[in-house]
C-alpha positions as a LaTeX table, in Angstrom:
\begin{tabular}{lrrr}
\hline
Residue & $x$ (\AA) & $y$ (\AA) & $z$ (\AA) \\
\hline
Met1 & $-0.81$ & $-33.07$ & 0.93 \\
Ala2 & 1.53 & $-30.33$ & 1.50 \\
Arg3 & 5.28 & $-31.08$ & 1.05 \\
Asn4 & 8.06 & $-30.21$ & 3.23 \\
Leu5 & 5.66 & $-30.06$ & 6.27 \\
Thr6 & 8.44 & $-29.55$ & 9.10 \\
Asn7 & 9.95 & $-26.36$ & 7.00 \\
Arg8 & 6.52 & $-25.07$ & 6.50 \\
Ile9 & 5.64 & $-25.03$ & 10.33 \\
Leu10 & 8.99 & $-23.65$ & 10.98 \\
Val11 & 8.53 & $-20.64$ & 8.61 \\
Ile12 & 4.97 & $-20.12$ & 10.17 \\
Leu13 & 6.36 & $-20.06$ & 13.66 \\
Leu14 & 9.06 & $-17.64$ & 12.60 \\
Val15 & 6.68 & $-15.35$ & 10.94 \\
Leu16 & 4.30 & $-15.72$ & 14.02 \\
Ala17 & 7.35 & $-14.91$ & 16.31 \\
Leu18 & 8.17 & $-11.76$ & 14.41 \\
Ala19 & 4.62 & $-10.54$ & 14.19 \\
Leu20 & 4.00 & $-11.01$ & 17.78 \\
Trp21 & 7.27 & $-9.26$ & 18.86 \\
Ile22 & 6.17 & $-6.20$ & 16.60 \\
Asp23 & 2.63 & $-6.37$ & 17.99 \\
Leu24 & 3.41 & $-6.27$ & 21.49 \\
Ser25 & 6.20 & $-3.53$ & 21.23 \\
Asn26 & 6.07 & 0.13 & 20.72 \\
Lys27 & 9.81 & 0.17 & 19.66 \\
Leu28 & 11.78 & $-2.46$ & 18.32 \\
Thr29 & 15.34 & $-2.73$ & 19.75 \\
Leu30 & 18.16 & $-4.82$ & 18.61 \\
Thr31 & 21.41 & $-4.75$ & 20.85 \\
Asn32 & 24.75 & $-6.30$ & 20.54 \\
Pro33 & 25.17 & $-8.95$ & 23.43 \\
Phe34 & 28.80 & $-8.54$ & 23.45 \\
Asn35 & 29.16 & $-4.79$ & 24.10 \\
Asp36 & 25.55 & $-3.53$ & 24.55 \\
Thr37 & 25.58 & $-1.29$ & 21.64 \\
Thr38 & 22.33 & $-0.83$ & 19.71 \\
Leu39 & 22.16 & $-2.20$ & 16.37 \\
Phe40 & 18.59 & $-1.35$ & 15.45 \\
Glu41 & 15.81 & 0.84 & 16.73 \\
Arg42 & 12.67 & 1.93 & 15.37 \\
Ser43 & 9.28 & 3.02 & 16.82 \\
Val44 & 6.48 & 0.73 & 15.81 \\
Ala45 & 3.67 & 2.55 & 17.91 \\
Pro46 & 0.24 & 2.19 & 16.46 \\
Arg47 & $-0.79$ & 5.27 & 14.46 \\
Leu48 & $-4.35$ & 6.38 & 14.40 \\
Gly49 & $-5.95$ & 8.43 & 11.82 \\
Leu50 & $-7.78$ & 11.77 & 12.49 \\
Asp51 & $-11.33$ & 9.90 & 12.99 \\
Leu52 & $-10.15$ & 7.63 & 15.64 \\
Gln53 & $-7.88$ & 9.81 & 17.95 \\
Gly54 & $-9.31$ & 13.55 & 17.00 \\
Gly55 & $-7.24$ & 16.21 & 15.58 \\
Leu56 & $-7.25$ & 19.05 & 13.04 \\
Gln57 & $-8.32$ & 18.96 & 9.34 \\
Val58 & $-7.48$ & 21.93 & 7.29 \\
Leu59 & $-8.50$ & 22.77 & 3.65 \\
Leu60 & $-5.88$ & 25.18 & 1.97 \\
Glu61 & $-6.22$ & 26.83 & $-1.23$ \\
Ala62 & $-3.74$ & 28.87 & $-3.45$ \\
Asp63 & $-4.49$ & 32.70 & $-2.42$ \\
Leu64 & $-4.00$ & 34.04 & $-6.11$ \\
Pro65 & $-6.60$ & 35.31 & $-8.49$ \\
Ala66 & $-8.69$ & 32.78 & $-10.25$ \\
Glu67 & $-7.15$ & 33.80 & $-13.62$ \\
Lys68 & $-3.64$ & 33.15 & $-12.34$ \\
Gln69 & $-2.42$ & 29.80 & $-13.50$ \\
Val70 & $-0.99$ & 27.55 & $-10.70$ \\
Thr71 & 1.36 & 24.35 & $-11.78$ \\
Arg72 & 1.16 & 20.98 & $-10.33$ \\
Glu73 & 4.82 & 21.71 & $-9.66$ \\
Glu74 & 4.28 & 24.46 & $-7.48$ \\
Met75 & 1.46 & 22.68 & $-5.65$ \\
Glu76 & 3.73 & 19.81 & $-4.98$ \\
Thr77 & 6.50 & 21.91 & $-3.56$ \\
Ala78 & 3.94 & 23.88 & $-1.28$ \\
Arg79 & 2.78 & 20.51 & 0.01 \\
Asn80 & 6.07 & 19.21 & 0.80 \\
Ile81 & 6.93 & 22.53 & 2.36 \\
Val82 & 4.04 & 22.55 & 4.70 \\
Glu83 & 4.53 & 18.86 & 5.47 \\
Asn84 & 8.15 & 19.47 & 6.63 \\
Arg85 & 7.33 & 22.52 & 8.71 \\
Thr86 & 4.50 & 20.64 & 10.40 \\
Asn87 & 6.72 & 17.71 & 11.01 \\
Ala88 & 9.34 & 19.90 & 12.33 \\
Leu89 & 6.54 & 21.03 & 14.96 \\
Gly90 & 6.19 & 17.58 & 16.00 \\
Val91 & 3.22 & 16.62 & 14.07 \\
Ser92 & 4.81 & 13.40 & 12.67 \\
Glu93 & 1.49 & 11.63 & 11.49 \\
Asn94 & 0.00 & 14.45 & 9.25 \\
Val95 & $-1.16$ & 13.73 & 5.94 \\
Leu96 & $-1.08$ & 16.42 & 3.20 \\
Gln97 & $-2.63$ & 15.71 & $-0.27$ \\
Ile98 & $-3.29$ & 17.69 & $-3.32$ \\
Ala99 & $-6.85$ & 18.02 & $-4.31$ \\
Gly100 & $-7.77$ & 19.39 & $-7.62$ \\
Asp101 & $-5.48$ & 22.04 & $-9.15$ \\
Arg102 & $-5.58$ & 24.58 & $-6.47$ \\
Arg103 & $-6.09$ & 22.90 & $-2.88$ \\
Ile104 & $-4.48$ & 21.01 & $-0.37$ \\
Val105 & $-6.01$ & 18.81 & 2.40 \\
Gly106 & $-4.18$ & 18.62 & 5.41 \\
Glu107 & $-5.06$ & 16.12 & 8.31 \\
Phe108 & $-3.16$ & 16.29 & 11.75 \\
Pro109 & $-3.97$ & 13.61 & 13.99 \\
Gly110 & $-3.78$ & 14.24 & 17.94 \\
Thr111 & $-2.92$ & 17.80 & 17.28 \\
Ala112 & $-3.28$ & 20.12 & 20.61 \\
Asp113 & $-2.25$ & 23.25 & 19.18 \\
Ala114 & $-4.10$ & 24.04 & 16.26 \\
Asp115 & $-3.29$ & 27.88 & 16.04 \\
Ala116 & 0.39 & 27.05 & 15.91 \\
Ile117 & $-0.32$ & 24.67 & 12.82 \\
Leu118 & $-2.33$ & 27.08 & 11.00 \\
Gly119 & 0.08 & 29.99 & 11.70 \\
Ile120 & 3.10 & 28.08 & 10.25 \\
Ile121 & 1.10 & 26.89 & 7.11 \\
Gln122 & $-0.01$ & 30.24 & 6.06 \\
Gln123 & 3.26 & 32.02 & 6.27 \\
Thr124 & 5.01 & 32.40 & 3.26 \\
Gly125 & 8.36 & 32.35 & 4.68 \\
Leu126 & 10.19 & 34.66 & 2.22 \\
Leu127 & 13.29 & 35.85 & 4.04 \\
Glu128 & 15.33 & 38.81 & 2.51 \\
Phe129 & 18.55 & 40.30 & 3.36 \\
Val130 & 17.84 & 43.97 & 2.54 \\
Asp131 & 20.45 & 46.89 & 2.09 \\
Thr132 & 18.74 & 50.00 & 3.91 \\
Gly133 & 21.90 & 51.94 & 3.63 \\
Asp134 & 22.11 & 54.31 & 6.89 \\
Phe135 & 18.33 & 53.94 & 7.93 \\
Arg136 & 17.75 & 51.60 & 10.60 \\
Pro137 & 14.27 & 50.05 & 10.59 \\
Glu138 & 12.66 & 48.94 & 13.76 \\
Glu139 & 11.80 & 45.25 & 14.42 \\
Gly140 & 8.23 & 44.72 & 13.29 \\
Asp141 & 8.32 & 47.53 & 10.48 \\
Ile142 & 7.17 & 46.35 & 7.20 \\
Ile143 & 9.18 & 47.72 & 4.34 \\
Gln144 & 9.04 & 47.52 & 0.42 \\
Thr145 & 11.68 & 45.67 & $-1.34$ \\
Asp146 & 12.72 & 45.52 & $-5.14$ \\
Phe147 & 12.48 & 41.61 & $-4.78$ \\
Gly148 & 9.15 & 40.60 & $-6.14$ \\
Ala149 & 5.91 & 42.60 & $-6.22$ \\
Thr150 & 4.08 & 43.88 & $-3.06$ \\
Glu151 & 1.32 & 46.24 & $-2.49$ \\
Thr152 & 2.59 & 47.26 & 1.06 \\
Thr153 & 4.59 & 50.71 & 1.11 \\
Ser154 & 4.36 & 51.67 & 4.60 \\
Thr155 & 5.83 & 50.62 & 7.99 \\
Thr156 & 4.23 & 50.56 & 11.60 \\
Ser157 & 6.25 & 53.73 & 12.44 \\
Gly158 & 5.77 & 55.29 & 8.78 \\
Ala159 & 9.73 & 56.03 & 8.74 \\
Ala160 & 10.02 & 53.93 & 5.51 \\
Glu161 & 6.88 & 54.79 & 3.69 \\
Gln162 & 7.17 & 54.83 & 0.04 \\
Thr163 & 10.76 & 53.78 & $-0.01$ \\
Val164 & 12.04 & 50.54 & $-1.96$ \\
Tyr165 & 15.05 & 49.04 & $-0.43$ \\
His166 & 17.41 & 46.79 & $-2.34$ \\
Thr167 & 17.47 & 42.91 & $-1.50$ \\
Ile168 & 20.86 & 41.47 & $-1.87$ \\
Met169 & 19.76 & 37.77 & $-1.64$ \\
Thr170 & 17.01 & 35.74 & $-0.33$ \\
Gly171 & 16.65 & 32.59 & 2.06 \\
Lys172 & 17.17 & 30.28 & $-0.86$ \\
Glu173 & 21.06 & 30.65 & $-0.11$ \\
Leu174 & 20.72 & 29.25 & 3.14 \\
Val175 & 22.26 & 25.84 & 3.74 \\
Asn176 & 21.94 & 25.17 & 7.72 \\
Ile177 & 19.73 & 26.69 & 10.39 \\
Gly178 & 20.05 & 26.54 & 13.86 \\
Val179 & 18.98 & 28.09 & 17.19 \\
Ser180 & 21.34 & 29.04 & 19.98 \\
Pro181 & 20.89 & 31.11 & 23.20 \\
Asn182 & 23.30 & 33.71 & 24.49 \\
Gln183 & 25.65 & 32.96 & 27.43 \\
Phe184 & 22.93 & 33.79 & 29.81 \\
Gly185 & 20.32 & 31.86 & 28.17 \\
Ser186 & 18.12 & 34.95 & 28.26 \\
Gln187 & 18.06 & 35.62 & 24.47 \\
Tyr188 & 18.01 & 33.44 & 21.37 \\
Ala189 & 19.31 & 33.76 & 17.84 \\
Ile190 & 19.45 & 32.20 & 14.51 \\
Asp191 & 22.52 & 30.71 & 13.42 \\
Phe192 & 22.91 & 30.12 & 9.54 \\
Thr193 & 25.47 & 29.15 & 6.92 \\
Leu194 & 25.24 & 29.97 & 3.13 \\
Thr195 & 25.70 & 28.30 & $-0.34$ \\
Pro196 & 28.90 & 29.09 & $-2.16$ \\
Glu197 & 27.12 & 31.77 & $-4.35$ \\
Gly198 & 25.61 & 33.12 & $-1.19$ \\
Thr199 & 29.00 & 33.42 & 0.55 \\
Lys200 & 30.48 & 35.38 & $-2.14$ \\
Ile201 & 27.30 & 37.70 & $-2.38$ \\
Phe202 & 27.41 & 38.24 & 1.49 \\
Ala203 & 31.12 & 38.77 & 1.60 \\
Asp204 & 31.08 & 41.40 & $-1.30$ \\
His205 & 28.33 & 43.21 & 0.09 \\
Thr206 & 29.61 & 43.23 & 3.61 \\
Ala207 & 33.10 & 44.31 & 2.64 \\
Ala208 & 31.73 & 47.33 & 0.58 \\
Asn209 & 29.19 & 48.36 & 3.34 \\
Val210 & 30.90 & 48.52 & 6.38 \\
Asn211 & 28.94 & 50.51 & 9.23 \\
Lys212 & 25.91 & 50.54 & 7.00 \\
Ile213 & 22.59 & 48.62 & 7.98 \\
Leu214 & 21.64 & 45.30 & 6.55 \\
Ala215 & 18.00 & 44.39 & 7.55 \\
Ile216 & 16.78 & 41.08 & 7.71 \\
Thr217 & 12.96 & 40.36 & 6.67 \\
Leu218 & 10.30 & 37.96 & 6.65 \\
Asp219 & 7.56 & 38.30 & 4.45 \\
Lys220 & 8.61 & 42.17 & 4.31 \\
Arg221 & 8.35 & 42.55 & 8.00 \\
Val222 & 11.69 & 43.43 & 9.70 \\
Ile223 & 12.94 & 40.71 & 12.21 \\
Ser224 & 16.46 & 42.24 & 12.70 \\
Ala225 & 18.34 & 45.26 & 11.42 \\
Pro226 & 22.18 & 44.64 & 12.45 \\
Asn227 & 25.17 & 47.07 & 11.77 \\
Ile228 & 27.62 & 45.71 & 9.43 \\
Ser229 & 30.73 & 46.05 & 11.83 \\
Asn230 & 33.19 & 44.34 & 9.72 \\
Pro231 & 33.30 & 42.11 & 6.39 \\
Ile232 & 31.98 & 38.48 & 6.80 \\
Pro233 & 33.94 & 36.27 & 4.17 \\
Asp234 & 33.04 & 32.70 & 5.53 \\
Gly235 & 29.51 & 32.55 & 4.68 \\
Ser236 & 27.97 & 32.18 & 8.26 \\
Gly237 & 26.21 & 34.63 & 10.38 \\
Gln238 & 23.52 & 35.16 & 12.92 \\
Ile239 & 19.86 & 36.54 & 12.85 \\
Thr240 & 19.48 & 38.48 & 16.35 \\
Gly241 & 16.32 & 39.96 & 17.61 \\
Ser242 & 13.72 & 39.74 & 20.30 \\
Phe243 & 13.47 & 35.99 & 20.08 \\
Thr244 & 11.84 & 33.82 & 22.61 \\
Pro245 & 12.67 & 29.98 & 22.46 \\
Asp246 & 9.40 & 29.24 & 20.76 \\
Ser247 & 9.55 & 32.27 & 18.18 \\
Ala248 & 13.20 & 31.40 & 17.35 \\
Asn249 & 12.46 & 27.88 & 16.68 \\
Ala250 & 9.37 & 28.69 & 14.60 \\
Leu251 & 11.57 & 31.02 & 12.58 \\
Ala252 & 14.20 & 28.32 & 12.33 \\
Val253 & 11.43 & 25.96 & 10.96 \\
Gln254 & 10.22 & 28.23 & 8.34 \\
Leu255 & 13.70 & 29.30 & 7.15 \\
Arg256 & 14.95 & 25.57 & 7.09 \\
Tyr257 & 12.17 & 24.35 & 5.01 \\
Gly258 & 12.07 & 27.10 & 2.48 \\
Ser259 & 9.68 & 29.61 & 1.14 \\
Leu260 & 6.18 & 28.63 & $-0.17$ \\
Pro261 & 6.17 & 29.29 & $-4.00$ \\
Ile262 & 2.39 & 30.52 & $-3.76$ \\
Pro263 & 0.65 & 31.85 & $-0.62$ \\
Leu264 & $-1.89$ & 29.63 & 0.88 \\
Lys265 & $-5.23$ & 30.58 & 2.60 \\
Val266 & $-7.13$ & 28.50 & 4.84 \\
Val267 & $-10.76$ & 27.74 & 3.23 \\
Glu268 & $-12.02$ & 25.28 & 5.97 \\
Thr269 & $-11.03$ & 24.07 & 9.18 \\
Arg270 & $-12.53$ & 21.16 & 11.14 \\
Ile271 & $-11.54$ & 20.00 & 14.83 \\
Ile272 & $-12.44$ & 16.61 & 15.77 \\
Gly273 & $-12.50$ & 16.10 & 19.57 \\
Pro274 & $-10.68$ & 12.99 & 21.11 \\
Thr275 & $-13.76$ & 12.05 & 22.93 \\
Leu276 & $-15.46$ & 11.32 & 19.28 \\
Gly277 & $-12.24$ & 9.54 & 18.20 \\
Glu278 & $-12.22$ & 7.27 & 21.18 \\
Asp279 & $-15.82$ & 6.42 & 20.77 \\
Ser280 & $-15.40$ & 5.67 & 16.97 \\
Leu281 & $-12.46$ & 3.35 & 17.92 \\
Arg282 & $-14.22$ & 1.54 & 20.68 \\
Arg283 & $-17.15$ & 0.74 & 18.43 \\
Ser284 & $-14.98$ & $-0.42$ & 15.76 \\
Leu285 & $-13.32$ & $-2.78$ & 18.07 \\
Val286 & $-16.68$ & $-4.10$ & 19.28 \\
Ala287 & $-17.75$ & $-4.72$ & 15.88 \\
Gly288 & $-14.70$ & $-6.35$ & 14.80 \\
Leu289 & $-14.76$ & $-8.65$ & 17.63 \\
Val290 & $-18.25$ & $-9.62$ & 17.34 \\
Gly291 & $-17.88$ & $-10.27$ & 13.57 \\
Ile292 & $-14.82$ & $-12.55$ & 14.00 \\
Thr293 & $-16.55$ & $-14.43$ & 16.61 \\
Ile294 & $-19.49$ & $-15.14$ & 14.54 \\
Val295 & $-17.04$ & $-16.25$ & 11.76 \\
Ile296 & $-15.11$ & $-18.49$ & 13.91 \\
Leu297 & $-18.04$ & $-20.12$ & 15.08 \\
Phe298 & $-19.47$ & $-20.59$ & 11.62 \\
Met299 & $-16.41$ & $-22.04$ & 10.21 \\
Gly300 & $-15.78$ & $-24.40$ & 13.10 \\
Ile301 & $-19.60$ & $-25.59$ & 13.07 \\
Tyr302 & $-19.84$ & $-25.97$ & 9.43 \\
Tyr303 & $-16.68$ & $-27.21$ & 8.05 \\
Arg304 & $-15.64$ & $-29.06$ & 11.18 \\
Leu305 & $-11.81$ & $-29.87$ & 11.19 \\
Pro306 & $-11.00$ & $-27.67$ & 8.06 \\
Gly307 & $-12.80$ & $-25.12$ & 9.62 \\
Ile308 & $-11.07$ & $-25.00$ & 12.95 \\
Thr309 & $-7.63$ & $-24.94$ & 10.96 \\
Ala310 & $-9.02$ & $-21.92$ & 9.02 \\
Asp311 & $-10.03$ & $-20.11$ & 12.48 \\
Ile312 & $-6.37$ & $-20.61$ & 13.45 \\
Ser313 & $-5.25$ & $-19.08$ & 10.22 \\
Ile314 & $-7.22$ & $-16.25$ & 10.41 \\
Leu315 & $-6.06$ & $-15.08$ & 13.96 \\
Leu316 & $-2.50$ & $-15.69$ & 12.68 \\
Tyr317 & $-3.65$ & $-13.39$ & 9.57 \\
Ala318 & $-4.82$ & $-10.97$ & 12.14 \\
Ala319 & $-1.58$ & $-10.84$ & 14.04 \\
Ile320 & 0.63 & $-10.60$ & 10.83 \\
Leu321 & $-1.46$ & $-7.95$ & 9.08 \\
Phe322 & $-1.28$ & $-5.69$ & 12.35 \\
Ala323 & 2.54 & $-6.24$ & 12.63 \\
Ile324 & 2.90 & $-5.11$ & 9.02 \\
Phe325 & 0.69 & $-2.01$ & 9.56 \\
Lys326 & 2.74 & $-1.35$ & 12.47 \\
Leu327 & 6.08 & $-1.77$ & 10.86 \\
Leu328 & 5.07 & 0.27 & 7.67 \\
Gly329 & 3.67 & 2.91 & 9.78 \\
Val330 & 0.17 & 2.87 & 8.19 \\
Thr331 & $-2.30$ & 5.31 & 9.84 \\
Leu332 & $-5.39$ & 3.42 & 10.91 \\
Thr333 & $-8.51$ & 4.93 & 10.07 \\
Leu334 & $-12.29$ & 3.95 & 10.01 \\
Pro335 & $-12.30$ & 3.19 & 6.18 \\
Gly336 & $-8.72$ & 1.50 & 6.64 \\
Ile337 & $-10.52$ & $-0.77$ & 9.35 \\
Ala338 & $-13.40$ & $-1.36$ & 6.60 \\
Gly339 & $-10.44$ & $-2.38$ & 4.32 \\
Ile340 & $-9.17$ & $-4.76$ & 6.73 \\
Met341 & $-12.63$ & $-6.31$ & 7.39 \\
Leu342 & $-13.07$ & $-6.90$ & 3.47 \\
Ser343 & $-9.54$ & $-8.32$ & 3.18 \\
Thr344 & $-10.53$ & $-10.61$ & 5.95 \\
Gly345 & $-13.57$ & $-11.78$ & 3.88 \\
Ser346 & $-11.17$ & $-12.44$ & 1.04 \\
Ala347 & $-9.16$ & $-14.90$ & 3.30 \\
Leu348 & $-12.38$ & $-16.55$ & 4.40 \\
Asp349 & $-13.64$ & $-16.84$ & 0.84 \\
Ala350 & $-10.49$ & $-18.50$ & $-0.41$ \\
Asn351 & $-10.85$ & $-20.93$ & 2.62 \\
Ile352 & $-14.56$ & $-21.63$ & 1.64 \\
Leu353 & $-13.70$ & $-22.41$ & $-2.03$ \\
Val354 & $-10.99$ & $-24.80$ & $-1.11$ \\
Phe355 & $-13.13$ & $-26.64$ & 1.67 \\
Glu356 & $-16.20$ & $-26.85$ & $-0.48$ \\
Arg357 & $-14.12$ & $-28.24$ & $-3.49$ \\
Leu358 & $-12.42$ & $-30.51$ & $-0.75$ \\
Lys359 & $-15.84$ & $-31.86$ & 0.22 \\
Glu360 & $-16.97$ & $-32.36$ & $-3.38$ \\
Glu361 & $-13.92$ & $-34.46$ & $-4.07$ \\
Leu362 & $-14.77$ & $-36.61$ & $-1.08$ \\
Arg363 & $-18.19$ & $-37.29$ & $-1.97$ \\
Asn364 & $-17.05$ & $-38.40$ & $-5.42$ \\
Gly365 & $-14.99$ & $-40.99$ & $-4.02$ \\
Arg366 & $-11.64$ & $-39.56$ & $-3.86$ \\
Thr367 & $-8.98$ & $-40.60$ & $-1.38$ \\
Leu368 & $-8.37$ & $-37.91$ & 1.58 \\
Val369 & $-4.83$ & $-37.19$ & 0.10 \\
Gln370 & $-6.18$ & $-36.90$ & $-3.56$ \\
Ala371 & $-9.15$ & $-34.85$ & $-2.16$ \\
Phe372 & $-6.81$ & $-32.53$ & $-0.39$ \\
Asp373 & $-4.48$ & $-32.07$ & $-3.39$ \\
Gln374 & $-7.27$ & $-31.54$ & $-6.00$ \\
Ala375 & $-9.06$ & $-29.16$ & $-3.74$ \\
Trp376 & $-6.27$ & $-26.55$ & $-3.69$ \\
Leu377 & $-5.44$ & $-27.19$ & $-7.44$ \\
Arg378 & $-8.89$ & $-26.65$ & $-8.62$ \\
Ala379 & $-9.84$ & $-23.81$ & $-6.49$ \\
Trp380 & $-6.76$ & $-21.76$ & $-7.24$ \\
Pro381 & $-8.03$ & $-20.26$ & $-10.48$ \\
Ser382 & $-10.98$ & $-18.97$ & $-8.65$ \\
Ile383 & $-9.04$ & $-17.43$ & $-5.87$ \\
Arg384 & $-6.43$ & $-16.04$ & $-8.14$ \\
Asp385 & $-8.96$ & $-14.26$ & $-10.30$ \\
Ser386 & $-10.83$ & $-12.65$ & $-7.44$ \\
Asn387 & $-7.89$ & $-11.51$ & $-5.54$ \\
Ile388 & $-6.18$ & $-9.90$ & $-8.68$ \\
Ala389 & $-9.61$ & $-8.30$ & $-9.19$ \\
Ala390 & $-9.38$ & $-6.79$ & $-5.63$ \\
Leu391 & $-5.77$ & $-5.55$ & $-6.25$ \\
Ile392 & $-6.79$ & $-3.87$ & $-9.34$ \\
Thr393 & $-9.76$ & $-2.18$ & $-7.65$ \\
Ser394 & $-7.51$ & $-1.21$ & $-4.57$ \\
Ala395 & $-4.88$ & 0.16 & $-7.26$ \\
Ile396 & $-7.62$ & 2.39 & $-8.89$ \\
Leu397 & $-9.19$ & 3.61 & $-5.67$ \\
Phe398 & $-5.62$ & 4.51 & $-4.26$ \\
Trp399 & $-4.88$ & 6.52 & $-7.70$ \\
Phe400 & $-8.16$ & 8.47 & $-7.26$ \\
Gly401 & $-7.58$ & 9.09 & $-3.49$ \\
Asn402 & $-4.18$ & 10.27 & $-4.38$ \\
Thr403 & $-5.07$ & 12.34 & $-7.27$ \\
Phe404 & $-8.10$ & 14.34 & $-5.77$ \\
Gly405 & $-7.09$ & 14.30 & $-2.02$ \\
Ala406 & $-9.51$ & 11.80 & $-0.81$ \\
Thr407 & $-7.81$ & 10.66 & 2.01 \\
Ile408 & $-10.65$ & 8.18 & 3.35 \\
Val409 & $-10.68$ & 6.29 & $-0.19$ \\
Lys410 & $-6.64$ & 6.19 & $-0.14$ \\
Gly411 & $-6.53$ & 4.76 & 3.14 \\
Phe412 & $-9.47$ & 2.12 & 2.57 \\
Ser413 & $-7.57$ & 0.95 & $-0.83$ \\
Leu414 & $-4.14$ & 0.80 & 1.09 \\
Thr415 & $-5.29$ & $-1.43$ & 3.91 \\
Leu416 & $-7.55$ & $-3.45$ & 1.54 \\
Ala417 & $-4.34$ & $-3.97$ & $-0.75$ \\
Ile418 & $-2.31$ & $-4.96$ & 1.97 \\
Gly419 & $-4.77$ & $-7.35$ & 3.60 \\
Val420 & $-5.57$ & $-9.12$ & 0.23 \\
Ile421 & $-1.88$ & $-9.91$ & $-0.04$ \\
Val422 & $-1.41$ & $-11.26$ & 3.43 \\
Ser423 & $-4.73$ & $-13.06$ & 3.03 \\
Leu424 & $-3.24$ & $-15.02$ & 0.22 \\
Phe425 & $-0.50$ & $-15.94$ & 2.36 \\
Ser426 & $-2.77$ & $-16.92$ & 5.21 \\
Ser427 & $-5.16$ & $-19.13$ & 3.18 \\
Leu428 & $-2.76$ & $-20.75$ & 0.70 \\
Tyr429 & 0.08 & $-21.29$ & 3.04 \\
Ile430 & $-1.02$ & $-21.14$ & 6.66 \\
Thr431 & $-4.35$ & $-22.97$ & 6.45 \\
Arg432 & $-3.10$ & $-25.74$ & 3.95 \\
Thr433 & 0.17 & $-26.31$ & 6.40 \\
Leu434 & $-2.12$ & $-26.61$ & 9.45 \\
Leu435 & $-4.83$ & $-28.86$ & 7.68 \\
Ala436 & $-2.09$ & $-31.20$ & 6.34 \\
Leu437 & $-0.66$ & $-31.13$ & 10.06 \\
Ala438 & $-4.01$ & $-31.90$ & 11.43 \\
Leu439 & $-4.85$ & $-34.71$ & 8.96 \\
Asp440 & $-1.38$ & $-36.29$ & 9.48 \\
Thr441 & $-1.77$ & $-35.93$ & 13.22 \\
Phe442 & $-5.55$ & $-37.20$ & 13.68 \\
Lys443 & $-5.79$ & $-39.66$ & 10.47 \\
Pro444 & $-9.61$ & $-39.17$ & 10.56 \\
Lys445 & $-11.62$ & $-42.10$ & 9.33 \\
Asn446 & $-15.19$ & $-40.85$ & 9.87 \\
Leu447 & $-15.37$ & $-38.18$ & 7.19 \\
Glu448 & $-18.74$ & $-36.85$ & 7.72 \\
Arg449 & $-17.96$ & $-36.41$ & 11.08 \\
Trp450 & $-14.73$ & $-34.68$ & 10.71 \\
Phe451 & $-15.66$ & $-32.91$ & 7.34 \\
Gly452 & $-19.29$ & $-32.30$ & 7.44 \\
Ile453 & $-19.89$ & $-34.19$ & 4.16 \\
\hline
\end{tabular}
């Protein structure tokens, strides 16, 4: 029988209490009872994937000639930058994965403004501080600089056509970026500070070019062209222009999260409506409820007392698993739900192996205590091997999904692996403890009635 039964029950009650606290909350908050200060706060709202709540799916590709090699490092950097940019726009549940050598798959659940996402993804975000001498270009003009290669050689006004200007430094020298309104709140500007190297470059240039023009361009397009009225030695400055609050924040996001190392183009977009997502979620919940009801009835009718303890264990397993998903921020998708169902089958499979072994030991004349101990001891190798195989399969599927950008496969493998681990705790610890408690409480004598042998 299970040793230290009281301690086991206390552990189960503690785990269950924590799980229910997380399951029934969207935000966890711990406060100091003596001064009401917040000690811990974290959002645990459930995260639903693209197929459950709708949103935007985008396939991006490096916008370079086929013969030009794109390194894995460049793709990873581009992925990180796009993820940071979209996170800054409030799309906090996005998923971006590299697919193959030149493509990135992006999923943005619950996205309402698809145009804003696509716009900020495709912008290269190359900021340049350009010395244009005495010439002041207009906002919106496209000018050619000596930094990098470009085929654009004319402006919207034609004033700077065929003229190449000198770039004194780029946005990589920026450290901090912020947006601030003027005192009347009618205009907005982008405040910035520079690295030590950028500070020196900026100080030397502004000191040597007082009353000259320093144009600031983004992807070769002029966004501001201020006059250098005096030297700026402290490495801080401000980009002014005709910015609205939205355009100023969008520009700040681009500058804050750097320039894309390679240009990206949108190959394919797919918008999934929220109605389809809600219907998928509703059907999944109904299917899950029907399935668990059938399983509970089967276990209780066929295995009697052990089956009832297994039913309780499965319900606790579901509560604990959902709490872990919320705590870890796992995004639930339809394939992920399939992984949960499959891992639930693993938990039941372990219980069935134990219960069948228990019935066999009782038929062979073992006492109830002996049969109980032998059932778990002899069923363990099969349980261990089957769950290790499931975890190995999950690892292989996760690697495949992560390498080739198959988010469906990745989500399935992740939820399956977590479910298998929790199912082991459920079947080997919770079920064993509950069955030992039941046997100790009821002390059954009619084994055929209580165990169905």
